[in-house]
C-alpha positions in Angstrom: -3.8 -12.4 -4.4 -3.3 -8.8 -3.3 -6.4 -7.7 -5.1 -8.5 -10.4 -3.4 -7.1 -9.4 0.0 -7.9 -5.8 -0.6 -11.5 -6.7 -1.6 -11.9 -8.9 1.5 -10.6 -6.1 3.8 -12.9 -3.5 2.1 -15.8 -6.0 2.5 -15.0 -6.3 6.2 -14.7 -2.5 6.6 -18.2 -2.1 5.0 -19.7 -4.3 7.7 -18.1 -2.6 10.8 -18.6 0.7 12.6 -15.7 3.2 12.1 -14.3 2.7 15.6 -14.2 -1.0 15.1 -12.4 -0.7 11.8 -9.6 1.4 13.3 -9.3 -1.2 16.2 -9.6 -4.4 14.3 -8.4 -3.8 10.7 -5.7 -1.2 10.9 -3.0 -3.9 10.7 -4.6 -5.5 7.6 -5.0 -2.1 5.9 -1.3 -1.4 6.6 -0.3 -4.7 5.1 -2.3 -4.2 2.0 -1.1 -0.5 1.6 2.5 -1.4 2.0 2.4 -4.3 -0.4 0.3 -2.6 -3.1 2.4 0.5 -3.2 5.6 -1.6 -3.4 4.2 -3.7 -6.2 3.2 -0.7 -8.3 6.5 1.0 -7.7 8.4 -2.1 -8.7 6.4 -2.5 -11.9 6.8 1.1 -12.8 10.5 1.0 -12.1 10.9 -2.1 -14.3 9.0 -0.4 -17.1 11.2 2.7 -16.8 14.3 0.4 -16.9 13.1 -1.4 -20.1 12.2 1.9 -21.9 15.4 3.7 -20.8 15.4 7.5 -21.0 12.2 7.7 -23.0 10.4 6.0 -20.1 11.0 9.1 -18.0 9.5 11.5 -20.5 5.8 12.5 -20.3 5.1 10.5 -23.5 4.7 7.2 -21.6 1.9 6.5 -19.2 4.1 4.8 -16.6 6.1 8.0 -16.1 3.0 9.3 -14.3 2.6 6.1 -12.3 6.3 6.1 -11.4 6.2 9.7 -10.0 2.8 9.5 -8.3 3.0 6.1 -6.7 6.5 6.8 -5.3 4.9 9.8 -3.6 2.1 7.7 -2.3 4.6 5.5 -0.5 5.3 8.6 1.6 2.0 10.5 1.8 -0.2 7.5 2.7 2.0 6.7 5.6 5.6 5.9 5.2 6.6 2.3 4.7 8.3 2.4 8.1 5.1 3.4 9.8 3.2 0.7 7.9 5.7 -2.0 8.9 5.8 -0.7 12.5 2.0 -1.0 12.8 2.0 -4.6 11.5 4.9 -5.5 13.8 2.9 -4.1 16.8 0.1 -6.4 15.9 2.2 -9.4 15.3 4.2 -9.1 18.5 1.2 -8.3 20.6 1.9 -4.6 21.4 -1.4 -3.6 19.8 -4.3 -5.8 20.7 -7.9 -5.7 19.7 -10.1 -4.5 22.5 
C-alpha cells in the first residue's frame, strides 16, 4: 500500500509546478516519508534481533540498512517535524492557497 501511495504522490508531483508541489503535496510527502522510514527501520530491527550479534557485523546486508535508514529518520526531517507538518494540515493550520 505504501509503495502505491508513493508512486501516486510522485505521479502528482510530476504534473505540477514546483511551487504547487510545496503548497499542495507537502503533507502527503511527509506522511509517506514518515511511514516508509519507520517501516524500513522496523524490518531492519527485526532482522537484527533474529540474527543476534552477527546481524550487527558488516557481513550481513541489513546491518547497512539498519545504520543508514536510522540516520535517514533524522536527516530527511525528523519524525517530529514530519508529524507536525501532517498535523498542521489535518487541523487546518496549513491550508492550500
